[in-house]
N, C-alpha and C positions, 0 to 999 in steps of 0.2 A: 553353267558359267555365269558368274555374277558380273553384271554390267555397270552397276551403280546403285544409287538409292534415291528414294523420293525425298526431295527437299521441301516441297510445299504442294498443297492441293487447292485448286481454284474452281469456283462455280460462278456462273454468270446468269442470274435469274431472267434478265431481259436481254434479248439479242442486241449486241452492239453497245450496251451500257456497261459501265464498270461493275465489277462483281465483288465477291467476297472470298476470303481465305478461310479454309476449314482444315481441321486436323485429320479427318478421315472421311471416306465415302464408300458406300456399298454400291458398286457399279453393276448395272444390268445391261440389257441389250441396247438401251438408249443412253448409255454412259452414266454420268452422275445424276442422281435424282434432283430435279429442280433446275438443272443446267439448261439454259436457253428454252425455258418453259413458256416464255412470253415473247411476243414480237410485235413490231409496229407495221401496220398496213398503210400504204400510200393511198389516200383517198382522192388524189388528183390523177395520178398515172396508173394506179392499180398495183396490186402485188405486194407481198411482204417485202419490206425494205430494211436494210441495215445501214451501217455507217459508210458503206461503199457509195451510197446515194444520198444519205442524210447524215453527214458527219457530226451534226449537233448532238446526236444521240450519245456520243462519247463523253459529253459534259455531265451526264447524269449517271447516278449509280443505283444499284438495286441490291437488296438483301432480304433474307427471310428472318422474321421475328422468331419463328419456331421451325424445326426441321420439316422440310417439304415432304409430301407423300411420295411413294415410290414411283407413281405414274401420274400423268396428267399435269395440271398447272395449279399448284398451291398459291395462295395469295402472297405476294411479295410487296415490299415497301420500296418506293422510288424516292430518291433524294435528288432534288433539282439543284442547279448551280448556285441558287441563293440560299440553300440550306433547307428550304421548305420540303415537307414530306407528304406523300400521298400513296395510298394503297392501290394495288393494281385493280381491285374491284370497285374503286370509288366511281360513282356515277359521273363525276366531273373530270375524270382522268383524261379523256380524249380531248376535251376543250383545253385543259392545261398543257398537255403535250403539244397540241397544234399551235397554241400561242407561243410557247417557248421556242419551238422550231420554226415558227413563221411559215408553216406548211400544214395543210390539213391531213391529219393522220388519225388512226384509231389503234388501240392496243388490243391484242388478241391472245387468248390462251391457245394451247395446242388443240387442233381440231382433228377428228378422225382421218386416217390416211386415205379413206375413200372419197373424201371431200376435195377432189382434185382441183376444182376451180379456186379454192382458197390458197393453194400452194403454187398455182400457175404464175409464171413470171409476168410482171407488169409491162407496160409499154416502154420500149427503150428510149433513151434521150435522143438518139439519132438512128436513121435507117442504115447508116454505114456500120455494118456489124463489126468490122475490124476496129474502127474508131471507138465504138462502144466498149469493146474488150480492152483496148489500150487505156481507156479512162478508168475502167474498173480495176485493172491490174497495175495502174500507175506506170505504164511503160511508154517510153518514147518511140518514135517511128523507127529508130535504129536498133531497138532492143527486141529480142525474140519474145513472143508470147508463150505462156505455158502450154504444154501439150495437154489439151483438154480431153483427149481420147482415152486417157487413163482413168478418168472419173466415171462414176455411174452415168449411163446415157440419159437417164431421166432428168439430170441437172440442166440439160439444154432447154427443157420445157418448164421445169419447176425451179423455184427459188431455192428449195431444199428438198431432201428426200421426203416425200409426203408422209405426214404424221410426225415430223420433227421440224425444228428450226435450225438445224446444223447446216453449215456450208456444204459438207460432204460426208463426214464421218463423225461419230459421237464423241471422240476424244482427241485431244492434241497434246503431244508430249514435246517438251523443249528442254534442252540441257543448258545449264549455266555456262558450260564451256562454249557453246555456240554463240551465246550472247557476248561473252568476253572476246571471242575471236573477232566478231564483227566490230566491237568497240575498238579493238586494237588496229584493225585494218581501215577503219573510218573514224579516227579520233575526233573529227569535227562534228560528228553526229552523236546523239544520245540513244544508244541501243538499250532502251529501258524495257524491262519485263512487261510493263503495262501496254506497250505498243503491240505486243504479240499474243497476249491473251491465251496462254496455255491452260490446260486442266492440271497437268503435272509438270512441275519443274524438277529436273533431276540433277544430281551432282555426284561427285566422286566416281565419274565414269572411268573405266579402265583403258578404253581405246586411246590411242595417241592422235587420232584424227582431230582436225579442228572442229568438225561437226559430227560428233560421235553418234548421236541418235540416228543419223541417216544410214549408218552401217547396219542398223537393225531392221531395215525395211524387208518385209517378207517373213520375218521371224515370229515365233510365238513367245510371248513374254509372260513369265510367272511373276506377279507382283502381289504380295500378301496372299490372300486366298483366291484371287482372280487370275484368269489367263486372258491376255490381250493378244490380238493379231496386229502386228505392225503393218499397216496397209501401204501408205505412200508418203514420200516426203511432201511437205506442205508448200505449194507455191504461194507467195505472198501477194497482197493486193494493196490498193491505195490507202486502205485503213491504217497501215503501219506508218504512213507519212503525215497523218492528220494532227492538228493541235488539240490538246485538251489538258486540263490541270496546268502544270508548269512546263509541259512539253510543247515545243514550238512546232508549227508546220514545217516539215523538212523533207522535200522530195529527194534529197541526196541519200536518205535512208534506202530508198528503192534503187537508186543508181548503184549504191555500194552492194546491195544484195544481188543485183543482176551481175555486176562485175565479179564479185567474189564467190557466189554460190548459185548461179543460175536463177536468181530470184527466189530461192527457197530458204526456209528456216523452220525447223521443227519436223514433226512426224505425226501423221494421222494414224489413229488406231481404232479398232472395233473390239467388242467384247465377245470372246469365245466362251468363256466360263465366268458367270457372275461371281462376285466375291468382294470382300472388303479390302480396300487399299488405304494405308495410313502413312503419315509422315514418318520417315525412317525406314520404311520397308525396302528390302533389297529387290533389285530387278534382275531376274535370271532368265537367260535364253534357254528355251526348251529344245529348239531345233532351228 
């Protein structure tokens, strides 16, 4: 059954920075080569951090001058908000990032998955665990928190699955229809693709549902020569409400997501069979 087609492919060389659009990717067990291959470590509170804790990261962008290697962390170029550029391997990159963010950080490539201390979560901002979660997920006291029990249990101890810098799974699928639905239901907010950072934007979906990709949860998807496993709908966090570029800070984005779709938008996926996925490829449900 054909479900839709790939409208665009996106890769984010540095976790939480703006990324780049590409025409195709050969996806492996860790998703798109070069995606989230670098991340910032908080040298004050410890732990790998993204825009949930350091929103200023979203003001920077990163891209590859040449195609990245299939594994590991190839050198990427970071563009700062003033237009200055610096490579991830530059000896002064940590000082520049710390100055721009007004917070001491260091930039790290992917480390081996057995180096668990590198991936261990840093100190929380508060000892109140529920308050900490509400700040991370941008939820008010009246709104329900996501059900974290559906995620890999190691994420309670580690910032990401060790050996990766992904939040939970290597790929995120989002439909144009879902973004349009939220824009219609909350016209006062800008439901811009940049807020939601998918790897694959899909269009021409056949389902009549307002959030079509959510109906694929649990399915095996043939896209190009790859087979993906649709894992879980994606619970959204405070990152979607932050300001960057021409997008304003807007907590009502989360209010609308909670009200209209349980705080979710998009679909996490893993790679069952490696292969090439290109713009225009059909998405077919195998089971």
